[in-house]
N, CA, C and O atoms as a GROMACS GRO file, in nm:
protein
  328
    1MET      N    1   0.081  -0.119   0.000
    1MET     CA    2   0.000   0.000   0.000
    1MET      C    3   0.086   0.126   0.000
    1MET      O    4   0.058   0.221  -0.073
    2GLN      N    5   0.189   0.124   0.082
    2GLN     CA    6   0.275   0.242   0.090
    2GLN      C    7   0.344   0.265  -0.045
    2GLN      O    8   0.359   0.380  -0.087
    3LEU      N    9   0.384   0.159  -0.112
    3LEU     CA   10   0.450   0.168  -0.241
    3LEU      C   11   0.360   0.235  -0.344
    3LEU      O   12   0.405   0.322  -0.418
    4LEU      N   13   0.235   0.197  -0.349
    4LEU     CA   14   0.139   0.255  -0.442
    4LEU      C   15   0.116   0.402  -0.409
    4LEU      O   16   0.106   0.484  -0.500
    5ALA      N   17   0.108   0.435  -0.283
    5ALA     CA   18   0.085   0.573  -0.242
    5ALA      C   19   0.203   0.661  -0.282
    5ALA      O   20   0.184   0.774  -0.327
    6GLU      N   21   0.326   0.610  -0.267
    6GLU     CA   22   0.443   0.688  -0.305
    6GLU      C   23   0.448   0.709  -0.456
    6GLU      O   24   0.487   0.816  -0.502
    7GLU      N   25   0.407   0.608  -0.532
    7GLU     CA   26   0.406   0.621  -0.678
    7GLU      C   27   0.308   0.728  -0.720
    7GLU      O   28   0.337   0.807  -0.810
    8GLN      N   29   0.192   0.731  -0.659
    8GLN     CA   30   0.091   0.830  -0.694
    8GLN      C   31   0.134   0.970  -0.649
    8GLN      O   32   0.104   1.068  -0.717
    9THR      N   33   0.202   0.979  -0.536
    9THR     CA   34   0.246   1.108  -0.485
    9THR      C   35   0.354   1.169  -0.574
    9THR      O   36   0.350   1.288  -0.606
   10HIS      N   37   0.451   1.086  -0.615
   10HIS     CA   38   0.562   1.135  -0.696
   10HIS      C   39   0.520   1.160  -0.841
   10HIS      O   40   0.574   1.249  -0.906
   11GLY      N   41   0.427   1.083  -0.891
   11GLY     CA   42   0.379   1.101  -1.027
   11GLY      C   43   0.486   1.076  -1.132
   11GLY      O   44   0.482   1.134  -1.240
   12SER      N   45   0.582   0.990  -1.102
   12SER     CA   46   0.692   0.968  -1.194
   12SER      C   47   0.657   0.872  -1.306
   12SER      O   48   0.728   0.864  -1.406
   13GLY      N   49   0.550   0.800  -1.290
   13GLY     CA   50   0.513   0.704  -1.393
   13GLY      C   51   0.591   0.574  -1.380
   13GLY      O   52   0.571   0.482  -1.459
   14GLY      N   53   0.677   0.566  -1.282
   14GLY     CA   54   0.756   0.445  -1.261
   14GLY      C   55   0.741   0.397  -1.118
   14GLY      O   56   0.685   0.466  -1.034
   15LEU      N   57   0.791   0.280  -1.093
   15LEU     CA   58   0.785   0.221  -0.960
   15LEU      C   59   0.885   0.294  -0.871
   15LEU      O   60   1.001   0.308  -0.907
   16SER      N   61   0.839   0.340  -0.756
   16SER     CA   62   0.931   0.410  -0.667
   16SER      C   63   0.930   0.343  -0.530
   16SER      O   64   0.827   0.293  -0.484
   17LEU      N   65   1.042   0.345  -0.469
   17LEU     CA   66   1.058   0.284  -0.337
   17LEU      C   67   1.143   0.380  -0.255
   17LEU      O   68   1.262   0.395  -0.280
   18GLY      N   69   1.083   0.442  -0.158
   18GLY     CA   70   1.156   0.536  -0.075
   18GLY      C   71   1.205   0.657  -0.152
   18GLY      O   72   1.309   0.714  -0.119
   19GLY      N   73   1.134   0.698  -0.254
   19GLY     CA   74   1.171   0.816  -0.331
   19GLY      C   75   1.258   0.787  -0.451
   19GLY      O   76   1.279   0.876  -0.534
   20ALA      N   77   1.312   0.664  -0.463
   20ALA     CA   78   1.396   0.628  -0.578
   20ALA      C   79   1.310   0.562  -0.684
   20ALA      O   80   1.233   0.471  -0.654
   21SER      N   81   1.324   0.606  -0.806
   21SER     CA   82   1.243   0.551  -0.915
   21SER      C   83   1.323   0.445  -0.989
   21SER      O   84   1.442   0.463  -1.016
   22PHE      N   85   1.257   0.334  -1.022
   22PHE     CA   86   1.323   0.226  -1.096
   22PHE      C   87   1.311   0.247  -1.246
   22PHE      O   88   1.393   0.194  -1.322
   23TRP      N   89   1.212   0.320  -1.290
   23TRP     CA   90   1.193   0.350  -1.432
   23TRP      C   91   1.185   0.500  -1.447
   23TRP      O   92   1.129   0.571  -1.363
   24LYS      N   93   1.242   0.547  -1.555
   24LYS     CA   94   1.236   0.690  -1.580
   24LYS      C   95   1.101   0.726  -1.638
   24LYS      O   96   1.041   0.647  -1.711
   25GLY      N   97   1.055   0.841  -1.606
   25GLY     CA   98   0.930   0.890  -1.663
   25GLY      C   99   0.953   0.932  -1.808
   25GLY      O  100   1.067   0.943  -1.853
   26ALA      N  101   0.846   0.954  -1.879
   26ALA     CA  102   0.854   0.990  -2.021
   26ALA      C  103   0.930   1.121  -2.039
   26ALA      O  104   1.008   1.134  -2.134
   27ALA      N  105   0.910   1.217  -1.952
   27ALA     CA  106   0.978   1.347  -1.962
   27ALA      C  107   1.128   1.330  -1.943
   27ALA      O  108   1.207   1.392  -2.014
   28GLU      N  109   1.167   1.248  -1.847
   28GLU     CA  110   1.310   1.225  -1.823
   28GLU      C  111   1.374   1.154  -1.941
   28GLU      O  112   1.486   1.188  -1.981
   29MET      N  113   1.305   1.056  -1.996
   29MET     CA  114   1.359   0.983  -2.112
   29MET      C  115   1.374   1.078  -2.231
   29MET      O  116   1.474   1.072  -2.302
   30ARG      N  117   1.274   1.164  -2.252
   30ARG     CA  118   1.281   1.260  -2.362
   30ARG      C  119   1.399   1.355  -2.342
   30ARG      O  120   1.472   1.384  -2.436
   31ASP      N  121   1.417   1.403  -2.219
   31ASP     CA  122   1.528   1.494  -2.190
   31ASP      C  123   1.662   1.426  -2.212
   31ASP      O  124   1.755   1.488  -2.264
   32ASP      N  125   1.674   1.299  -2.173
   32ASP     CA  126   1.798   1.224  -2.194
   32ASP      C  127   1.828   1.209  -2.343
   32ASP      O  128   1.943   1.225  -2.386
   33LYS      N  129   1.725   1.179  -2.421
   33LYS     CA  130   1.743   1.163  -2.566
   33LYS      C  131   1.783   1.296  -2.630
   33LYS      O  132   1.870   1.300  -2.717
   34LEU      N  133   1.720   1.405  -2.586
   34LEU     CA  134   1.755   1.536  -2.639
   34LEU      C  135   1.898   1.574  -2.604
   34LEU      O  136   1.969   1.633  -2.685
   35GLN      N  137   1.940   1.539  -2.484
   35GLN     CA  138   2.077   1.568  -2.442
   35GLN      C  139   2.177   1.489  -2.525
   35GLN      O  140   2.280   1.542  -2.566
   36LYS      N  141   2.148   1.362  -2.551
   36LYS     CA  142   2.235   1.280  -2.635
   36LYS      C  143   2.242   1.334  -2.777
   36LYS      O  144   2.350   1.337  -2.837
   37LEU      N  145   2.128   1.378  -2.830
   37LEU     CA  146   2.125   1.437  -2.964
   37LEU      C  147   2.206   1.566  -2.968
   37LEU      O  148   2.279   1.591  -3.063
   38ALA      N  149   2.193   1.648  -2.864
   38ALA     CA  150   2.266   1.773  -2.859
   38ALA      C  151   2.417   1.749  -2.857
   38ALA      O  152   2.494   1.831  -2.908
   39GLN      N  153   2.460   1.638  -2.800
   39GLN     CA  154   2.602   1.604  -2.799
   39GLN      C  155   2.646   1.541  -2.930
   39GLN      O  156   2.760   1.561  -2.972
   40ALA      N  157   2.558   1.466  -2.995
   40ALA     CA  158   2.594   1.395  -3.116
   40ALA      C  159   2.593   1.485  -3.240
   40ALA      O  160   2.673   1.464  -3.331
   41ILE      N  161   2.506   1.583  -3.246
   41ILE     CA  162   2.491   1.666  -3.365
   41ILE      C  163   2.620   1.739  -3.402
   41ILE      O  164   2.658   1.734  -3.518
   42PRO      N  165   2.689   1.807  -3.310
   42PRO     CA  166   2.813   1.875  -3.350
   42PRO      C  167   2.919   1.777  -3.403
   42PRO      O  168   2.994   1.811  -3.495
   43GLN      N  169   2.925   1.657  -3.347
   43GLN     CA  170   3.020   1.558  -3.397
   43GLN      C  171   2.984   1.514  -3.538
   43GLN      O  172   3.072   1.498  -3.622
   44LEU      N  173   2.857   1.495  -3.564
   44LEU     CA  174   2.812   1.456  -3.698
   44LEU      C  175   2.838   1.567  -3.799
   44LEU      O  176   2.879   1.539  -3.912
   45VAL      N  177   2.815   1.691  -3.760
   45VAL     CA  178   2.841   1.804  -3.849
   45VAL      C  179   2.989   1.809  -3.885
   45VAL      O  180   3.024   1.832  -4.001
   46LYS      N  181   3.074   1.787  -3.787
   46LYS     CA  182   3.219   1.789  -3.812
   46LYS      C  183   3.258   1.676  -3.908
   46LYS      O  184   3.340   1.697  -3.997
   47GLN      N  185   3.200   1.557  -3.890
   47GLN     CA  186   3.230   1.445  -3.978
   47GLN      C  187   3.187   1.475  -4.121
   47GLN      O  188   3.258   1.441  -4.216
   48VAL      N  189   3.071   1.537  -4.138
   48VAL     CA  190   3.021   1.570  -4.272
   48VAL      C  191   3.112   1.674  -4.336
   48VAL      O  192   3.143   1.664  -4.455
   49GLU      N  193   3.154   1.775  -4.260
   49GLU     CA  194   3.242   1.878  -4.314
   49GLU      C  195   3.374   1.817  -4.362
   49GLU      O  196   3.422   1.849  -4.470
   50VAL      N  197   3.432   1.730  -4.281
   50VAL     CA  198   3.558   1.665  -4.319
   50VAL      C  199   3.538   1.580  -4.443
   50VAL      O  200   3.622   1.580  -4.533
   51SER      N  201   3.429   1.506  -4.448
   51SER     CA  202   3.401   1.421  -4.563
   51SER      C  203   3.383   1.504  -4.690
   51SER      O  204   3.433   1.467  -4.796
   52CYS      N  205   3.313   1.616  -4.679
   52CYS     CA  206   3.292   1.702  -4.796
   52CYS      C  207   3.423   1.765  -4.842
   52CYS      O  208   3.448   1.775  -4.962
   53ARG      N  209   3.505   1.808  -4.748
   53ARG     CA  210   3.635   1.866  -4.786
   53ARG      C  211   3.720   1.762  -4.858
   53ARG      O  212   3.784   1.792  -4.959
   54TYR      N  213   3.720   1.641  -4.806
   54TYR     CA  214   3.800   1.535  -4.867
   54TYR      C  215   3.748   1.504  -5.007
   54TYR      O  216   3.826   1.489  -5.101
   55SER      N  217   3.616   1.493  -5.022
   55SER     CA  218   3.558   1.464  -5.153
   55SER      C  219   3.590   1.576  -5.252
   55SER      O  220   3.622   1.549  -5.368
   56THR      N  221   3.581   1.700  -5.207
   56THR     CA  222   3.611   1.814  -5.294
   56THR      C  223   3.758   1.812  -5.334
   56THR      O  224   3.792   1.839  -5.449
   57LEU      N  225   3.844   1.781  -5.240
   57LEU     CA  226   3.988   1.775  -5.270
   57LEU      C  227   4.018   1.667  -5.373
   57LEU      O  228   4.091   1.690  -5.469
   58ILE      N  229   3.961   1.550  -5.354
   58ILE     CA  230   3.981   1.439  -5.448
   58ILE      C  231   3.925   1.475  -5.585
   58ILE      O  232   3.988   1.449  -5.688
   59LEU      N  233   3.807   1.534  -5.587
   59LEU     CA  234   3.744   1.572  -5.713
   59LEU      C  235   3.829   1.674  -5.787
   59LEU      O  236   3.854   1.660  -5.906
   60SER      N  237   3.876   1.779  -5.714
   60SER     CA  238   3.959   1.878  -5.783
   60SER      C  239   4.091   1.819  -5.828
   60SER      O  240   4.143   1.857  -5.933
   61HIS      N  241   4.145   1.728  -5.752
   61HIS     CA  242   4.271   1.665  -5.791
   61HIS      C  243   4.254   1.584  -5.920
   61HIS      O  244   4.344   1.580  -6.004
   62ASN      N  245   4.138   1.522  -5.937
   62ASN     CA  246   4.114   1.439  -6.055
   62ASN      C  247   4.067   1.521  -6.175
   62ASN      O  248   4.099   1.486  -6.289
   63ILE      N  249   3.993   1.628  -6.153
   63ILE     CA  250   3.934   1.703  -6.264
   63ILE      C  251   4.023   1.818  -6.311
   63ILE      O  252   4.025   1.848  -6.430
   64LEU      N  253   4.097   1.881  -6.222
   64LEU     CA  254   4.176   1.997  -6.258
   64LEU      C  255   4.274   1.970  -6.373
   64LEU      O  256   4.281   2.050  -6.466
   65PRO      N  257   4.350   1.861  -6.370
   65PRO     CA  258   4.442   1.836  -6.483
   65PRO      C  259   4.367   1.823  -6.616
   65PRO      O  260   4.415   1.872  -6.718
   66ASP      N  261   4.252   1.757  -6.616
   66ASP     CA  262   4.174   1.744  -6.739
   66ASP      C  263   4.125   1.880  -6.787
   66ASP      O  264   4.125   1.908  -6.907
   67PHE      N  265   4.084   1.964  -6.694
   67PHE     CA  266   4.038   2.097  -6.730
   67PHE      C  267   4.152   2.180  -6.789
   67PHE      O  268   4.134   2.246  -6.892
   68ILE      N  269   4.267   2.176  -6.726
   68ILE     CA  270   4.383   2.252  -6.777
   68ILE      C  271   4.424   2.200  -6.914
   68ILE      O  272   4.450   2.280  -7.005
   69GLU      N  273   4.428   2.070  -6.931
   69GLU     CA  274   4.465   2.011  -7.060
   69GLU      C  275   4.367   2.054  -7.169
   69GLU      O  276   4.408   2.088  -7.280
   70GLY      N  277   4.239   2.053  -7.138
   70GLY     CA  278   4.137   2.096  -7.235
   70GLY      C  279   4.149   2.243  -7.267
   70GLY      O  280   4.135   2.283  -7.383
   71HIS      N  281   4.176   2.324  -7.167
   71HIS     CA  282   4.190   2.468  -7.187
   71HIS      C  283   4.311   2.498  -7.274
   71HIS      O  284   4.303   2.580  -7.365
   72VAL      N  285   4.422   2.433  -7.246
   72VAL     CA  286   4.544   2.452  -7.326
   72VAL      C  287   4.519   2.405  -7.469
   72VAL      O  288   4.564   2.469  -7.564
   73GLY      N  289   4.449   2.296  -7.484
   73GLY     CA  290   4.416   2.246  -7.618
   73GLY      C  291   4.333   2.346  -7.696
   73GLY      O  292   4.356   2.366  -7.815
   74HIS      N  293   4.237   2.408  -7.628
   74HIS     CA  294   4.155   2.510  -7.695
   74HIS      C  295   4.239   2.631  -7.733
   74HIS      O  296   4.221   2.688  -7.841
   75LEU      N  297   4.330   2.670  -7.647
   75LEU     CA  298   4.417   2.783  -7.679
   75LEU      C  299   4.504   2.753  -7.801
   75LEU      O  300   4.521   2.839  -7.888
   76HIS      N  301   4.558   2.631  -7.809
   76HIS     CA  302   4.639   2.592  -7.925
   76HIS      C  303   4.553   2.594  -8.052
   76HIS      O  304   4.600   2.637  -8.157
   77ALA      N  305   4.431   2.548  -8.043
   77ALA     CA  306   4.342   2.548  -8.159
   77ALA      C  307   4.311   2.689  -8.204
   77ALA      O  308   4.309   2.716  -8.324
   78ILE      N  309   4.286   2.779  -8.110
   78ILE     CA  310   4.257   2.918  -8.144
   78ILE      C  311   4.380   2.983  -8.206
   78ILE      O  312   4.368   3.056  -8.304
   79ASN      N  313   4.498   2.956  -8.150
   79ASN     CA  314   4.621   3.016  -8.203
   79ASN      C  315   4.654   2.963  -8.343
   79ASN      O  316   4.718   3.032  -8.422
   80SER      N  317   4.612   2.842  -8.372
   80SER     CA  318   4.641   2.785  -8.504
   80SER      C  319   4.560   2.856  -8.614
   80SER      O  320   4.598   2.852  -8.731
   81PHE      N  321   4.449   2.920  -8.578
   81PHE     CA  322   4.371   2.995  -8.678
   81PHE      C  323   4.441   3.122  -8.721
   81PHE      O  324   4.415   3.172  -8.830
   82PHE      N  325   4.526   3.176  -8.638
   82PHE     CA  326   4.589   3.305  -8.668
   82PHE      C  327   4.726   3.285  -8.719
   82PHE      O  328   4.795   3.382  -8.751
   0.00000   0.00000   0.00000
């Protein structure tokens, strides 16, 4: 009886014994999840930034020589007309 009365008094939504709750309430679980997300988001943003920089670097390394070669080829073609 005392256990049931304490649960109703605390309103935690979980089983409580002497003021200690064995299950977290929905609000506490939501707050914990939000806190974990708040910690994870900056790390994920940093990983995406690093990945994008790396992809851009690789892309420019592979495409730039082709672009320069094509540009020089066009210049030679234009100069051959004159």
